[in-house]
N, C-alpha and C positions, 0 to 999 in steps of 0.2 A: 170216370165221369169227366166230360170235357170241361176245359177251363171256361169261366165266364168271359164273354167278349170284352168286358171292361178291363179284365186283368191282362189280356193279351195286348190291348191298346195301351195300357199303362206301361207294359214292358217295352213296347215299341217306342213310346215317348221317352222313356229313360235311355234307351239305346241311342235315339236321335240326339238327345241332349248331351250324352257322353261324346258322341261324334263332334258335336259343335264345340264343346269345351276343348277337345283335343285339337281340332282345326284352328281355333283361336290361338292356342299356344304355339302352333306351327307358324301362323301368320306373324305373330309378335316376334318369334325367333328369326324369321326371315327378314323382317323390317330392321331388327336390331343389327343383323349381319350386314345388310347392304341397302337398306331403305326400301321404300314401297316398290321400287322398280324390280326388286327381287320376287315380288308376289305376283304369281299368275295362278289361275285355277289349276292348271296342269302341275305346276311346281308344288303347290300346296297339297294336291292329291297324292303326288309321289312321296312327299315328306311325311304325310300323315298315314300313308299305307292304305289309301282308299282309291277307288276309281274316280275319274272326273265326273262320272254320272252321279255318284254319291254326293260329291261336293256341290254340283249344280242343283241337285234335288233339295239342298238346304239353303243355298245362296244363289241369287240371280246372276251375279257377275262379280268381278274383282272389287269394284267400288263398294258394293253391298257387303262383301266379305270383310273388307277392312273396316268399314263403318261399324259392323256388328262386333268386331273384335275390340272396339273401343268402348262398348257399352258399360262393362263392369268398371272401367277406369273412370268414366264420367260419373257413374253413380257413387263411386268411392270418394271422388273429389267433392261432389255436392253434399255428400253425407258429412264429410269433415267440415265443410263450410257451415252447414246448418247446425251441427253440434256446437261449434264455436259461437255462432251468432246467438244461439239460444241463451247464452250466458250474459248477453248484453242487457243493459237497463234502459237504453235509449236507442233511437234509430241510428244515430251516428256511431254509438259504441258497437252496435250489432254489425254495422258496415265495417268498422275497423277490425273487429274480431274475425269476421269472415275473410277479410283480406289477409290477415295474418295466417289464417288456416290455409288459404290458397297457396301462399308462398311456402309454408312449411310442407304442405303436401308435395308440391312440385320439387322441392329440394330433396325430400326424402324418398321420392319415387321417380327417379330420373328417366328410367326407360318408359314408364307409363306416361309421364308428362310429355316426353319427346314424341311419342307415338301420336298423341292427341293434338298437340299444339305446335310441334316443330317439324313435323315430317310432311313434305309436299306429297299429295296423294290425290287420286281421283275422288270426286265427291258424289255420293249417292243422294237421292231424294231424302228429305227428312223422315219420310214415312218408312224408310228402310231400316232405321235404327229402332232398337227396342226402347231406348230412352225416348220419352215423349217430348218432342220439341215444344218449348214454351211452357212446360210444366215445371214450376219452381221447385217441386220436390225431387225432380230427376235431372233437369237441365241446369248446369252450373251458371250459364249466362242468365237464364230466366230468373234464377234465384238472386243473382247479383243485382239484376234490374229491379226486382221486388224490394230489395233492401234500399237501393238508391231512390226508388219511388217514395218509400216511407220517409227518407231523410231529406227529400228535396221538395221545394215549393215551385215546381216548374211543370210545363206541359209534357206530354208523353214523349214527343220527339226530342225535347231537350234532355229528358231523363235518360233516353237511350244514348245521347251524346256523352252525358256524364258517366254513365256506366261503361261506355267504351274507353273513355280517358282513364278511369279507375283501373279497368282490366289491363289496359296497355301498360300502366305503371307496374302492376303486379307481374305481368308476363315479362316485362323488361328485366326485372330483378331476377326472376327464376331462370330465364333463358341465359342471361349473362353469367349467372352462377353455375349453370350446368356446363356451359361451353368454356368459360374462362376461369372457373373456380380454382383450378390447380395451376394456372398459368403464372409463372413468376413475373411476367410483365405487368400484371394487374395486382396492385396492393391488396392484401387480404384484410377484409373487414368482418368482424363478428356478425353472423347472420341475424341474431336477435337485435343487435344494435342497429343494423342496416334496415331491418324490417320496421322497427319502431319509427325510425327517422323517415322512412318512405311513407308510412301511414300519416305521419304528421304533415308532410309536404303535400301529399295527395289531397287530404281532407281540407287543409288550409287553402290550397290552390283552388279547389272546387268551391269553397266558400267565398273566395275573392271574385270568381268569375260568374258563379250562379247563386241562386237563393237556396240556402239550406235551412231546415227547420230547427 
């Protein structure tokens, strides 16, 4: 008896997804080895054991390939931020907890964080990502913006400025920790102590410059 068409389609979808997962692992390994310049469709195909035709059938170009490789890391980050913020009892407490989770995620996942936020790379259109741009359940910046919007009595443009400043502070701590964390030239500071002080300074500074609720 012939297989139902749906079963064949499901098998093909599983095979395509397995190829994507393998290709993403290759992309991340190449970037870790030598940065985004190491990634070409031909190189990825060779390392993954596929033809370039297979890779191009799944991804339009290098920019799309790298963008899609970041999807799971972005979802993991926003998931950590959301889980932490859910424990908060006020808008400012939720913002603070999400910021702490951001720093913790970055320091505990250095390769993933560096790929998303520290590696110069070609940029694909936002539609190329599986993560939906502007969706606070998937997009870390959109989630941070939603928290800032709830904590601020300002217009939308000003809230974006506030969210940028907050994000810049978080990224500064994470990137400095990843690049200089083991460098004897930089005095070592307990990460928890540092994060708590950073949250105090960021929120107090935002409250001085802007209107918080």
